[in-house]
C-alpha positions as CSV (number, residue, x, y, z in Angstrom):
1,X,-5.3,36.4,32.9
2,X,-1.8,37.6,33.8
3,X,-1.5,41.2,34.6
4,X,2.0,42.7,34.0
5,X,3.4,44.9,36.7
6,X,3.4,48.5,35.9
7,X,7.2,48.8,35.2
8,X,7.1,46.0,32.6
9,X,4.1,47.7,30.9
10,X,6.2,50.8,30.5
11,X,9.0,48.8,28.8
12,X,6.7,47.5,26.1
13,X,6.7,50.7,23.9
14,X,10.5,50.7,24.1
15,X,10.7,47.1,23.0
16,X,8.4,47.9,20.1
17,X,10.4,51.0,19.1
18,X,13.7,49.0,19.2
19,X,12.2,46.3,16.9
20,X,11.0,49.0,14.5
21,X,14.4,50.7,14.4
22,X,16.1,47.4,13.8
23,X,13.8,46.6,10.9
24,X,14.5,50.0,9.3
25,X,18.2,49.6,9.7
26,X,18.3,46.1,8.1
27,X,16.1,47.3,5.2
28,X,18.4,50.2,4.6
29,X,21.5,48.0,4.7
30,X,20.1,45.5,2.3
31,X,19.0,48.2,-0.2
32,X,22.3,50.0,0.0
33,X,23.9,46.9,-1.5
34,X,21.7,47.2,-4.6
35,X,22.7,49.7,-7.3
36,X,19.9,52.2,-8.0
37,X,18.8,52.4,-11.6
38,X,17.2,55.6,-12.9
39,X,14.3,54.8,-15.3
40,X,14.4,56.3,-18.7
41,X,10.7,57.1,-19.0
42,X,11.7,60.7,-19.3
43,X,14.9,62.7,-19.2
44,X,17.1,62.4,-16.1
45,X,17.1,65.4,-13.9
46,X,20.6,66.9,-13.5
47,X,20.1,69.1,-10.5
48,X,22.8,67.3,-8.5
49,X,26.1,69.2,-7.9
50,X,29.1,68.3,-10.0
51,X,31.1,65.5,-8.4
52,X,34.9,65.8,-7.6
53,X,36.8,65.1,-10.7
54,X,38.8,62.3,-9.2
55,X,35.5,60.4,-8.8
56,X,34.6,61.0,-12.5
57,X,37.9,60.0,-14.1
58,X,39.4,63.5,-13.9
59,X,37.9,64.8,-17.1
60,X,34.1,64.4,-16.9
61,X,31.3,66.2,-15.0
62,X,28.9,63.2,-15.3
63,X,29.4,59.4,-15.6
64,X,26.5,57.2,-16.6
65,X,26.2,53.4,-16.6
66,X,23.5,51.9,-18.9
67,X,22.1,48.6,-17.5
68,X,19.0,46.5,-17.9
69,X,17.2,46.1,-14.5
70,X,17.3,42.3,-14.8
71,X,21.1,42.2,-15.2
72,X,21.9,42.2,-11.5
73,X,25.0,40.1,-12.3
74,X,26.5,42.9,-14.3
75,X,25.5,45.6,-11.8
76,X,27.3,43.6,-9.1
77,X,30.5,43.5,-11.3
78,X,30.2,47.2,-12.0
79,X,30.0,48.0,-8.3
80,X,33.2,46.1,-7.8
81,X,34.8,48.1,-10.6
82,X,33.5,51.4,-9.2
83,X,34.7,50.7,-5.6
84,X,38.1,49.5,-6.7
85,X,38.7,52.7,-8.7
86,X,37.0,55.0,-6.2
87,X,34.5,56.3,-8.8
88,X,31.0,57.6,-8.7
89,X,28.4,57.2,-11.4
90,X,24.7,57.1,-12.1
91,X,23.1,53.8,-13.1
92,X,20.5,54.3,-15.9
93,X,17.8,51.8,-16.7
94,X,18.3,50.5,-20.2
95,X,15.2,49.9,-22.3
96,X,14.2,46.3,-23.0
97,X,12.9,44.9,-26.2
98,X,9.4,44.4,-24.8
99,X,8.9,48.1,-24.1
100,X,5.8,49.3,-26.2
101,X,7.9,52.1,-27.6
102,X,10.1,49.7,-29.5
103,X,7.3,48.4,-31.7
104,X,6.1,51.9,-32.3
105,X,9.6,53.0,-33.4
106,X,9.9,50.0,-35.7
107,X,6.5,50.7,-37.2
108,X,7.6,54.3,-37.9
109,X,10.8,53.1,-39.6
110,X,8.8,50.7,-41.7
111,X,6.3,53.4,-42.6
112,X,9.0,55.9,-43.6
113,X,10.7,53.4,-45.8
114,X,7.5,52.2,-47.5
115,X,5.8,55.6,-48.0
116,X,8.3,58.3,-48.7
117,X,11.7,56.8,-48.5
118,X,12.9,58.0,-51.9
119,X,10.5,60.9,-52.3
120,X,12.6,63.6,-50.5
121,X,16.3,64.5,-50.9
122,X,18.4,63.4,-47.9
123,X,19.5,66.6,-46.2
124,X,21.3,66.5,-42.9
125,X,20.4,69.1,-40.3
126,X,23.1,71.8,-40.3
127,X,21.9,74.3,-37.8
128,X,22.8,73.3,-34.2
129,X,20.3,75.0,-31.8
130,X,21.7,77.2,-29.0
131,X,22.4,75.6,-25.7
132,X,19.3,77.3,-24.2
133,X,17.0,75.5,-26.6
134,X,15.9,72.0,-25.6
135,X,16.3,69.2,-28.2
136,X,13.6,66.6,-28.2
137,X,14.3,62.9,-28.5
138,X,12.1,62.6,-31.6
139,X,11.8,64.7,-34.7
140,X,8.1,65.7,-35.1
141,X,8.0,63.9,-38.5
142,X,9.3,60.6,-37.1
143,X,7.2,59.1,-34.3
144,X,3.7,59.2,-35.8
145,X,0.7,56.9,-35.4
146,X,0.8,54.3,-38.2
147,X,-1.7,51.7,-39.4
148,X,0.0,48.3,-39.0
149,X,-2.4,46.8,-41.5
150,X,-0.8,48.8,-44.3
151,X,2.7,47.5,-43.6
152,X,4.4,44.7,-45.5
153,X,5.5,42.5,-42.6
154,X,6.3,39.3,-44.4
155,X,10.0,40.1,-44.5
156,X,12.1,41.5,-41.6
157,X,13.5,45.0,-42.0
158,X,17.2,45.3,-42.9
159,X,19.8,47.6,-41.5
160,X,20.6,50.6,-43.7
161,X,24.1,51.6,-44.7
162,X,25.6,55.0,-45.5
163,X,22.9,57.7,-45.4
164,X,19.9,55.6,-46.2
165,X,20.8,52.7,-48.5
166,X,18.9,49.6,-47.9
167,X,19.7,46.4,-49.8
168,X,17.2,44.0,-51.2
169,X,16.1,41.3,-48.8
170,X,17.4,37.8,-49.4
171,X,16.8,34.7,-47.3
172,X,19.6,33.5,-44.9
173,X,21.1,37.0,-44.6
174,X,23.6,37.3,-41.7
175,X,22.0,38.3,-38.4
176,X,24.0,41.6,-38.2
177,X,22.1,42.9,-41.2
178,X,18.7,42.5,-39.6
179,X,17.1,45.4,-37.8
180,X,16.0,43.7,-34.6
181,X,14.0,45.0,-31.6
182,X,17.2,44.6,-29.6
183,X,19.1,46.9,-31.8
184,X,16.3,49.5,-31.7
185,X,16.2,49.2,-27.9
186,X,19.9,49.8,-27.7
187,X,19.7,52.9,-29.9
188,X,16.9,54.3,-27.8
189,X,18.7,53.6,-24.5
190,X,21.9,55.4,-25.7
191,X,20.0,58.3,-27.2
192,X,18.0,58.8,-24.0
193,X,21.3,59.4,-22.2
194,X,22.6,61.5,-25.0
195,X,19.5,63.7,-24.8
196,X,20.0,64.1,-21.0
197,X,23.5,65.3,-21.6
198,X,22.5,67.6,-24.5
199,X,19.8,69.3,-22.3
200,X,21.8,69.5,-19.1
201,X,21.9,73.2,-18.3
202,X,24.5,72.6,-15.5
203,X,27.0,71.7,-18.2
204,X,29.0,74.1,-20.4
205,X,29.3,73.5,-24.1
206,X,32.7,71.8,-23.7
207,X,32.0,69.9,-20.5
208,X,32.3,66.1,-20.8
209,X,30.0,63.3,-19.8
210,X,31.0,59.6,-20.0
211,X,28.7,56.7,-20.9
212,X,29.5,53.1,-20.0
213,X,27.7,49.9,-20.7
214,X,27.6,47.4,-17.9
215,X,29.9,44.6,-19.3
216,X,33.3,46.3,-19.1
217,X,36.8,46.2,-17.7
218,X,39.0,49.2,-17.2
219,X,42.7,50.0,-16.9
220,X,43.5,50.6,-13.2
221,X,45.2,53.9,-14.2
222,X,42.4,55.0,-16.5
223,X,42.0,58.4,-14.7
224,X,45.7,59.2,-15.0
225,X,45.7,58.3,-18.7
226,X,42.6,60.5,-19.4
227,X,44.0,63.5,-17.5
228,X,47.1,63.3,-19.7
229,X,45.3,62.8,-23.0
230,X,42.6,65.4,-22.6
231,X,44.6,68.5,-23.1
232,X,45.5,67.3,-26.6
233,X,41.9,67.4,-27.7
234,X,40.7,70.4,-29.8
235,X,38.1,72.6,-28.2
236,X,35.5,71.6,-30.7
237,X,35.6,67.8,-30.1
238,X,32.3,66.0,-30.1
239,X,33.0,62.4,-28.9
240,X,36.0,60.4,-27.7
241,X,35.9,56.6,-27.7
242,X,37.6,55.1,-24.6
243,X,37.1,51.7,-26.1
244,X,36.2,50.5,-29.6
245,X,36.1,47.4,-31.9
246,X,36.3,46.2,-35.5
247,X,38.4,49.2,-36.7
248,X,42.0,50.3,-37.0
249,X,41.8,53.4,-34.9
250,X,45.5,54.1,-35.1
251,X,45.0,54.8,-38.9
252,X,45.4,58.6,-38.5
253,X,48.5,60.1,-36.7
254,X,48.2,60.5,-32.9
255,X,47.7,63.9,-31.4
256,X,50.2,63.0,-28.6
257,X,53.5,61.1,-28.8
258,X,55.7,59.0,-26.5
259,X,58.0,62.0,-26.1
260,X,55.4,64.2,-24.6
261,X,53.9,61.5,-22.4
262,X,55.2,62.0,-18.9
263,X,52.3,60.8,-16.7
264,X,53.1,57.1,-17.1
265,X,56.7,55.9,-17.1
266,X,56.1,52.4,-18.6
267,X,55.9,53.0,-22.3
268,X,54.4,49.6,-22.9
269,X,51.2,50.9,-21.3
270,X,51.1,54.2,-23.1
271,X,47.8,55.3,-24.7
272,X,47.5,57.6,-27.6
273,X,44.6,59.7,-28.9
274,X,43.9,59.6,-32.6
275,X,41.3,61.1,-34.9
276,X,38.7,58.3,-35.3
277,X,38.4,56.3,-38.5
278,X,35.2,54.2,-38.1
279,X,35.0,52.9,-34.5
280,X,32.3,50.4,-33.6
281,X,30.9,49.4,-30.2
282,X,29.4,51.8,-27.7
283,X,30.6,50.3,-24.4
284,X,32.7,53.4,-23.4
285,X,32.7,56.9,-24.8
286,X,32.8,60.5,-23.7
287,X,30.8,63.3,-25.3
288,X,30.9,67.1,-24.8
289,X,27.6,68.8,-24.3
290,X,27.8,70.3,-27.8
291,X,28.8,66.9,-29.1
292,X,25.7,65.3,-27.5
293,X,23.5,67.9,-29.1
294,X,25.1,67.3,-32.5
295,X,24.8,63.5,-32.2
296,X,21.1,63.8,-31.1
297,X,20.3,66.2,-34.0
298,X,21.6,63.7,-36.5
299,X,20.4,60.5,-34.9
300,X,16.8,61.7,-34.8
301,X,16.7,62.8,-38.5
302,X,13.7,60.7,-39.7
303,X,15.4,59.1,-42.7
304,X,18.3,58.0,-40.5
305,X,16.7,57.4,-37.1
306,X,16.8,53.8,-35.9
307,X,17.9,52.6,-39.3
308,X,20.7,50.2,-38.1
309,X,22.7,49.4,-35.0
310,X,23.5,52.5,-33.0
311,X,27.3,52.0,-33.2
312,X,27.2,51.7,-37.0
313,X,25.1,54.8,-37.2
314,X,27.6,56.8,-35.2
315,X,30.5,55.3,-37.1
316,X,28.9,56.6,-40.3
317,X,28.5,60.1,-38.9
318,X,32.2,60.0,-38.1
319,X,33.2,58.6,-41.6
320,X,31.1,61.2,-43.3
321,X,32.6,64.0,-41.2
322,X,29.4,64.9,-39.4
323,X,31.0,64.4,-36.0
324,X,34.5,65.4,-34.8
325,X,35.5,62.1,-33.1
326,X,38.7,60.8,-31.5
327,X,39.7,57.3,-30.3
328,X,42.1,56.2,-27.5
329,X,44.5,53.5,-28.7
330,X,44.9,51.0,-27.3
331,X,41.5,50.9,-25.7
332,X,41.5,51.7,-22.0
333,X,38.0,50.2,-21.5
334,X,37.1,46.8,-23.0
335,X,34.1,44.5,-23.1
336,X,34.4,41.6,-20.8
337,X,32.0,39.3,-22.7
338,X,31.0,37.5,-19.6
339,X,27.5,35.9,-19.8
340,X,24.9,36.2,-22.6
341,X,24.8,39.4,-24.8
342,X,21.6,41.4,-24.7
343,X,21.9,42.3,-28.4
344,X,23.6,39.4,-30.2
345,X,23.5,35.6,-29.9
346,X,25.6,34.0,-27.1
347,X,28.3,36.4,-25.8
348,X,28.2,38.8,-28.8
349,X,30.8,39.5,-31.5
350,X,34.1,37.7,-31.6
351,X,36.2,40.8,-31.2
352,X,38.4,40.6,-28.1
353,X,40.5,43.3,-26.6
354,X,43.0,43.1,-23.8
355,X,44.2,45.6,-21.2
356,X,47.6,46.3,-19.9
357,X,46.5,46.2,-16.2
358,X,42.8,45.8,-16.0
359,X,40.8,45.6,-12.8
360,X,39.5,42.2,-13.7
361,X,42.8,40.9,-15.1
362,X,44.0,39.7,-11.7
């Protein structure tokens, strides 16, 4: 048996302490490279102080990025985007199709359609609760326990149109007409963030929050453009689409013109803000707190809730004048369509937008 001299024995605790500190340091470094995703098991707490506006695109008090935990490829790309533009945002865990809540929602939609779909008149909620009153994610009449044995499940459910029109089922219908678990999960993910914004007491009625999906590219001068366009909005705006698809969003006259645009000298890159026509896609939008409350109030209405793809539902609310919406044209945020879509087959829809000087264009 070898007995260490007394001085060496005193060094051993220091060696152990050095090893422990090294392990803690390496663990912290490795984890700092991984974006933190907040789960949407409940509403996000908004007790953090408001970030400097240059870190939230100059117009917003909050910026959220919706991402499935397994899509680390997209989170890595979003981190590159964030660091390049000097932004700060909160990653929010999107809800996957295997979440138990998705089946329960689909059972509720089926039950509403089969039992009392045509028994009541369709009456939109018209009274917006005061800011001090919390709005729940669900209407009490919607998410109820149902008996699956009573459902007719031979045929898939179809997406509704307009208020609550559902066409008759026919074999070989296009996939975009089928109400799939992926579409329901996408709706729930977006409405969970909308609810967070709606109930965020740190926000004033007109304060803005921005929501991004995780497959996007942005103009390098996006903050400069937004800061110029924002003053043209009316005080009672609800939602602004920073990017959109499948619609002519320049249909209505712009609120701003080339003559009053002084922030960007190259007119080839000028963006305008128009009253929305029927914008689709939810990869980039801003909502006021009041707008978030109005959206949530309509989107949770039992005869309308989870009845179709979330972007088509919001487009109908805009077309039917339930929301005061505006669209930036051309888009300043576009979908990259890199990798497999989480909602549609392959890389998603065939719509493709280009930017003037996007971060990922070079």
